[in-house]
C-alpha positions in Angstrom: 8.1 8.1 101.8 10.0 5.2 100.2 7.8 2.7 98.5 7.8 -0.2 96.1 7.4 0.4 92.4 4.6 -1.2 90.5 7.1 -3.8 89.1 8.2 -4.7 92.6 4.7 -5.1 93.9 4.0 -7.4 90.9 7.1 -9.3 91.7 6.1 -9.9 95.3 2.6 -11.1 94.2 4.1 -13.5 91.7 6.1 -15.3 94.5 2.9 -16.6 96.0 1.5 -18.3 92.8 1.9 -22.0 93.0 3.4 -24.1 90.3 0.7 -25.2 87.8 -1.9 -22.7 89.1 -4.6 -21.4 86.8 -4.4 -17.7 87.0 -6.4 -14.7 85.7 -4.7 -11.3 85.8 -6.7 -8.1 85.7 -6.4 -5.6 82.9 -3.5 -3.1 83.3 -1.1 -3.2 86.2 -1.9 -6.8 87.3 -0.8 -8.1 83.9 2.7 -7.2 85.0 2.7 -10.2 87.4 3.2 -12.6 84.5 6.7 -11.3 84.0 7.9 -12.4 87.4 7.2 -16.1 87.7 9.7 -17.7 90.0 12.2 -20.1 88.4 11.0 -23.7 88.4 7.3 -22.6 88.6 4.9 -22.1 85.7 1.5 -20.6 86.0 -1.2 -21.2 83.4 -2.7 -17.9 82.5 -6.4 -17.5 81.5 -8.0 -14.6 79.8 -11.8 -13.8 79.7 -11.9 -13.5 75.9 -11.0 -17.1 75.5 -7.3 -18.2 75.7 -5.7 -20.6 78.2 -1.9 -20.7 78.6 -0.8 -17.6 76.7 2.7 -16.2 76.9 4.6 -13.0 76.7 4.0 -10.1 74.4 5.6 -10.6 71.0 8.4 -8.3 69.9 7.3 -5.0 68.4 6.3 -5.4 64.8 5.5 -9.1 65.2 2.1 -8.8 66.8 -0.8 -10.9 65.5 -3.8 -8.7 66.4 -6.1 -11.7 66.2 -4.3 -13.0 69.2 -4.9 -10.6 72.1 -5.8 -10.8 75.8 -8.8 -9.2 77.5 -6.9 -5.9 77.7 -6.5 -5.9 73.9 -2.7 -6.4 74.2 -1.0 -8.8 71.8 0.2 -12.1 73.3 2.0 -15.3 72.3 1.0 -18.9 72.9 2.7 -21.5 74.9 2.7 -25.3 74.0 -0.7 -26.7 74.8 -2.6 -23.4 74.6 -6.3 -23.5 73.9 -8.9 -21.2 72.4 -12.6 -21.1 73.3 -15.7 -19.0 73.2 -15.8 -16.3 75.8 -19.0 -17.9 77.2 -17.0 -21.0 77.9 -14.3 -18.8 79.4 -16.8 -17.4 81.9 -18.1 -20.9 82.6 -14.5 -21.7 83.7 -14.5 -18.7 86.0 -18.0 -19.2 87.4 -17.4 -22.9 87.8 -14.5 -22.4 90.2 -11.8 -23.6 87.9 -9.4 -20.7 88.5 -6.9 -20.9 91.4 -6.1 -17.3 91.6 -7.4 -13.9 90.4 -5.1 -10.9 90.8 -6.8 -7.5 90.4 -6.1 -3.8 90.8 -8.2 -1.7 93.2 -9.5 1.8 94.0 -10.5 0.6 97.5 -10.3 -2.5 99.6 -12.3 -2.7 102.8 -11.2 -4.5 105.9 -14.2 -6.8 105.3 -12.6 -8.0 102.0 -15.0 -5.9 99.9 -13.4 -4.7 96.6 -14.1 -1.6 94.5 -12.0 -1.6 91.3 -14.3 0.3 88.9 -15.8 3.7 88.9 -18.6 5.6 87.1 -16.5 8.8 87.2 -15.2 10.7 84.0 -12.0 8.6 84.0 -13.5 5.4 85.4 -13.9 2.1 83.7 -17.3 2.3 82.1 -18.5 -1.0 83.5 -17.5 -3.6 86.1 -16.9 -6.2 83.4 -15.6 -9.7 84.2 -14.2 -8.7 87.5 -17.4 -9.3 89.3 -17.3 -12.9 88.1 -13.7 -13.4 88.8 -13.9 -12.2 92.4 -16.5 -14.8 93.3 -15.4 -17.6 91.0 -11.6 -17.8 91.7 -10.5 -19.8 94.7 -8.2 -17.0 95.9 -8.5 -13.3 95.1 -5.5 -11.0 95.6 -5.1 -7.3 95.0 -2.1 -5.3 94.0 -2.2 -1.6 94.5 -0.4 1.5 95.8 -1.1 1.9 99.5 -2.6 5.4 99.0 -4.2 7.4 96.2 -2.3 10.0 94.2 -3.4 12.6 96.7 -2.4 10.6 99.7 -5.7 9.1 100.8 -5.8 5.5 102.1 -6.9 2.9 99.6 -7.3 0.3 102.4 -10.4 1.5 104.3 -13.1 0.4 106.8 -15.9 0.7 104.2 -15.7 1.2 100.4 -17.2 4.5 99.1 -17.1 3.5 95.4 -19.4 0.9 93.7 -18.4 -2.6 94.8 -17.0 -5.2 92.5 -17.5 -7.9 95.1 -18.4 -8.4 98.7 -16.0 -10.2 101.1 -13.9 -11.5 98.3 -10.3 -10.3 98.8 -8.0 -12.4 101.0 -4.6 -10.7 100.5 -3.4 -7.2 99.4 0.0 -6.5 98.1 0.7 -2.7 98.4 3.6 -0.4 97.9 4.3 -0.5 101.6 3.0 -3.9 103.0 1.5 -7.3 102.5 -1.8 -7.6 104.3 -4.2 -10.5 104.8 -7.9 -10.1 105.4 -8.9 -12.5 108.2 -12.2 -12.4 110.1 -13.0 -9.0 108.5 -9.8 -7.4 109.7 -6.6 -6.3 108.1 -3.8 -8.5 109.4 -0.3 -7.2 108.7 2.1 -9.9 107.4 5.0 -7.9 105.9 6.1 -4.2 105.8 8.9 -2.2 104.3 11.8 -2.1 106.9 12.0 1.7 106.5 8.4 2.4 107.7 7.3 2.1 111.3 4.1 0.5 112.3 2.7 3.8 113.4 3.5 5.5 110.1 1.9 2.6 108.2 -1.2 2.8 110.3 -1.4 6.5 109.6 -1.8 5.9 105.9 -4.2 3.0 106.4 -7.9 3.7 106.8 -8.7 0.9 109.2 -7.0 -0.8 112.0 -4.0 -3.0 111.2 -3.9 -6.1 113.4 -0.6 -7.7 114.3 -0.8 -11.4 114.8 2.7 -12.8 115.3 5.9 -11.6 113.8 5.8 -9.0 111.0 8.2 -10.0 108.2 10.3 -7.5 106.3 9.0 -6.8 102.8 12.2 -7.0 100.8 12.2 -7.2 97.0 14.8 -7.0 94.3 15.3 -4.1 91.9 13.2 -5.2 88.9 
């Protein structure tokens, strides 16, 4: 089955970030979203360990390892950047000062519940700051492959893994579709032109609701 690459999913998610938005990107795959800010728009990126308005990764060999993001990756600073204690950083999160949080997921339920950590042998050892982000940010989006590596749906009726947050996700960008969560239902907004609605439903673990026209999910080669 044809599907979007991780970079293409990240590109699509980046198109919905408003100019001047304060944004937190989850560790790993979601960090890629920062590469694809649309021309004429600039997001202000926040990291839990205490930086606001950081920039791209520095060239290899020019890293300052005292200047890292929450994922321990080296970053640069943009004009006007600020440093602060991580307690103040979480006060920003919990105080509702972030416009958007974009996170990865193991599972997303049709109710908006999110599971993005696991206690398994290869799982993240703790939920970390994600549990604050999902209830502190004004909008929570998820970027993920539509199915697991063994082909099981990641969009489900009920999460089976430990929850990060309850009823927190409003939009999911997957390798096959863009789906909103409205009134505890998956509402299909966009899908790849090459996949039929029936085939998309077959790899989705809960009903996809169609409310109006379904747009084509078309992204550039990135």
